[in-house]
C-alpha positions in Angstrom: 100.6 16.2 -166.2 98.4 19.2 -166.6 99.5 21.7 -169.1 99.0 25.4 -168.5 96.3 27.0 -170.6 97.0 29.8 -172.8 93.7 31.4 -172.9 95.1 34.6 -171.2 93.0 34.4 -168.1 94.8 34.4 -164.8 95.1 31.2 -163.0 92.7 31.0 -160.1 94.4 31.0 -156.7 93.8 28.3 -154.3 91.3 29.1 -151.5 92.8 30.5 -148.1 91.5 31.4 -144.5 89.5 34.6 -144.1 91.6 37.5 -142.7 90.4 39.2 -139.4 90.9 43.0 -139.2 93.4 44.1 -136.4 91.9 46.5 -133.8 93.6 48.7 -131.0 92.6 47.6 -127.5 90.4 50.1 -125.7 91.9 51.8 -122.6 91.1 50.4 -119.2 88.3 52.1 -117.3 90.0 51.3 -113.9 91.6 54.6 -112.5 94.1 52.6 -110.4 95.4 50.9 -113.5 96.0 54.2 -115.3 99.6 55.4 -115.2 99.9 58.7 -113.2 100.0 61.8 -115.3 102.5 64.7 -114.7 99.7 66.8 -113.3 98.7 64.1 -110.7 102.3 63.6 -109.6 102.7 67.3 -109.1 99.6 67.5 -107.0 100.8 64.7 -104.8 104.1 66.4 -104.2 102.5 69.6 -103.2 100.2 67.8 -100.8 103.3 66.2 -99.1 105.1 69.6 -99.0 102.0 71.2 -97.5 101.7 68.4 -94.9 105.4 68.7 -94.0 105.1 72.5 -93.8 102.1 72.3 -91.5 103.9 69.8 -89.2 107.0 72.0 -89.1 104.9 75.1 -88.3 103.1 73.2 -85.6 106.4 72.1 -84.1 107.8 75.6 -84.3 104.7 76.8 -82.6 105.2 74.4 -79.8 108.8 75.4 -79.5 107.9 79.1 -79.4 105.2 78.5 -76.8 107.6 76.5 -74.6 110.3 79.2 -75.0 107.9 82.0 -74.2 106.7 80.1 -71.1 110.4 79.6 -70.1 111.2 83.2 -70.5 108.1 84.3 -68.6 109.1 81.9 -65.8 112.6 83.2 -65.7 111.4 86.8 -65.6 109.0 85.9 -62.8 111.8 84.2 -60.9 114.2 87.1 -61.4 111.5 89.6 -60.3 110.8 87.4 -57.2 114.5 87.2 -56.4 114.9 90.9 -56.9 111.9 91.6 -54.7 113.2 89.3 -52.0 116.6 91.0 -52.2 115.1 94.4 -51.9 113.0 93.3 -48.9 116.1 91.9 -47.3 118.1 95.1 -47.9 115.2 97.2 -46.7 114.9 95.0 -43.6 118.6 95.3 -42.8 118.8 99.0 -43.6 118.3 100.2 -40.1 120.3 97.4 -38.5 123.1 98.1 -40.9 123.2 101.7 -39.8 123.7 100.7 -36.1 127.3 99.9 -35.1 129.5 99.5 -32.0 133.2 99.9 -31.7 136.0 100.4 -29.1 138.0 103.6 -29.0 141.1 104.2 -26.9 142.4 107.5 -25.6 146.0 108.0 -26.8 146.9 109.9 -23.6 145.7 107.7 -20.8 144.9 104.5 -22.6 141.3 104.5 -21.4 139.0 102.5 -23.6 135.5 103.5 -24.6 132.7 101.5 -26.1 130.7 103.5 -28.6 127.3 102.6 -30.0 125.9 104.8 -32.8 122.5 104.8 -34.4 122.8 106.5 -37.8 119.2 105.9 -38.8 116.2 108.3 -38.6 114.3 105.8 -36.3 115.3 104.9 -32.8 116.5 101.4 -31.8 114.9 99.8 -28.8 115.6 97.3 -26.0 119.3 97.9 -26.3 121.7 95.5 -24.6 125.4 95.9 -24.5 127.8 93.3 -23.1 131.5 93.5 -22.5 134.2 91.1 -21.2 136.9 93.2 -19.6 140.3 91.9 -18.3 142.7 93.8 -16.1 145.0 93.8 -13.1 144.1 93.8 -9.4 146.1 95.2 -6.6 144.6 92.9 -4.1 146.5 93.8 -0.9 147.2 97.5 -1.8 150.9 96.8 -1.6 151.9 96.9 -5.2 151.4 93.2 -5.7 149.2 92.6 -8.7 147.5 89.7 -10.1 146.7 89.4 -13.8 144.1 87.5 -15.6 141.1 88.9 -13.6 138.0 89.7 -15.5 134.5 90.9 -15.3 131.4 90.7 -17.4 129.5 93.9 -17.9 126.0 93.9 -19.2 124.2 97.2 -19.6 120.8 98.0 -21.0 118.8 101.0 -22.3 115.2 101.4 -23.4 116.3 103.0 -26.6 118.8 105.1 -28.4 117.3 108.0 -30.4 117.8 108.4 -34.1 121.1 110.0 -35.2 122.6 109.6 -31.8 125.4 107.8 -30.1 126.3 106.7 -26.5 129.8 106.3 -25.0 130.7 104.0 -22.2 134.1 104.6 -20.7 136.0 101.9 -18.8 137.7 104.3 -16.5 136.0 103.2 -13.2 135.7 99.5 -13.3 135.6 97.5 -10.1 135.9 93.8 -9.3 135.0 92.0 -6.1 138.0 90.4 -4.3 137.7 89.0 -0.7 134.2 90.4 -0.5 135.6 93.9 -1.2 135.1 96.0 -4.3 138.5 96.9 -5.7 139.4 98.8 -8.9 140.4 96.8 -12.0 143.5 98.5 -13.2 144.3 98.9 -16.9 141.0 97.4 -18.0 140.9 96.2 -21.6 138.0 95.1 -23.7 138.4 91.5 -24.8 135.0 91.0 -26.3 131.7 92.8 -26.7 128.3 92.6 -28.4 125.4 94.8 -29.2 121.8 93.7 -29.3 118.7 95.8 -30.2 115.3 95.9 -31.9 114.8 97.9 -35.0 111.7 100.1 -35.9 109.9 96.9 -37.0 110.6 95.1 -33.7 113.0 92.7 -35.4 115.9 91.6 -33.1 119.5 92.0 -34.2 122.9 91.2 -32.8 126.2 92.6 -33.8 129.6 91.2 -32.5 133.0 92.9 -32.2 133.9 91.8 -35.7 130.9 93.7 -37.1 128.9 90.7 -38.1 125.2 91.4 -38.1 122.7 88.6 -37.5 119.0 88.2 -36.7 118.8 86.7 -33.2 116.4 86.9 -30.3 118.0 87.6 -26.9 115.6 85.1 -25.4 117.2 82.3 -27.4 119.6 79.9 -25.7 122.4 80.7 -28.2 122.2 84.5 -27.8 125.4 86.2 -26.8 123.7 87.8 -23.8 122.9 84.4 -22.3 126.5 83.3 -23.0 127.8 86.3 -21.1 125.4 85.7 -18.2 126.7 82.1 -18.0 130.2 83.4 -17.6 129.2 85.0 -14.3 129.0 81.5 -12.8 132.6 80.8 -13.5 135.5 81.6 -11.1 137.3 83.9 -13.5 134.6 86.4 -14.1 133.0 88.7 -11.5 129.6 90.3 -11.6 129.0 93.7 -13.1 130.2 96.8 -11.3 129.9 99.5 -13.9 128.1 102.7 -12.8 129.9 104.6 -15.5 128.8 102.2 -18.2 125.2 102.4 -17.0 125.4 106.2 -17.1 127.1 106.2 -20.5 124.5 104.1 -22.3 121.8 106.5 -21.3 123.7 109.7 -22.2 122.9 110.4 -25.8 124.9 112.6 -28.1 123.6 113.8 -31.4 125.6 112.8 -34.5 125.3 113.5 -38.3 123.6 110.5 -39.8 126.0 110.7 -42.7 129.1 110.2 -40.6 130.3 107.4 -38.4 130.9 109.4 -35.3 
């Protein structure tokens, strides 16, 4: 056994492995491997916000453009509709100022067809038609027959502005047994008025006051319907000298009044 020495010198330690100094690894030079900093995060967020804002602005711009185009289209449509309505009203202005109606004398019961032009321009190519029913004393012995009727069609070149014509049904005749006999108590069953306005547009008004654009040369004109009645047994041809006189006897009227 080895005995420790007492020389006072420290005992030599046994030899060991050399120690390697510890070093901190250097940071990576790859930018992608670096953790994002607060500054880079904030920049990315602003870029996203800017992109979203730009997209929203573009979308709003498209919406505004579409809305502006829609409003412009609606305004144009309204203006066109208003213009067409004004043209229609202007077109009908003279026709609407021309009327026909039947008056009856309270004393003798005689009826009169009145046509009035309350417009500062004349109406032209005037045609008036009436269907008149009455009684006929065929044998002059008091025996009467009812249900007889005639078709009266009268015409005038024009009716002046602010004027009216009156056609009395006081002397109305019908042909029976090749003789012209008076139609007693004649009453208007139907009538119409046709004319051309200052712009040569053709109009037709019926006894109910309805006003329509209609050519008297068309097959469905009331004038042609009246003429076709002359071929039926019920209706006799026209015998109306007083009506012919009346449609050409003008009387001035106030254009602001109806008669």
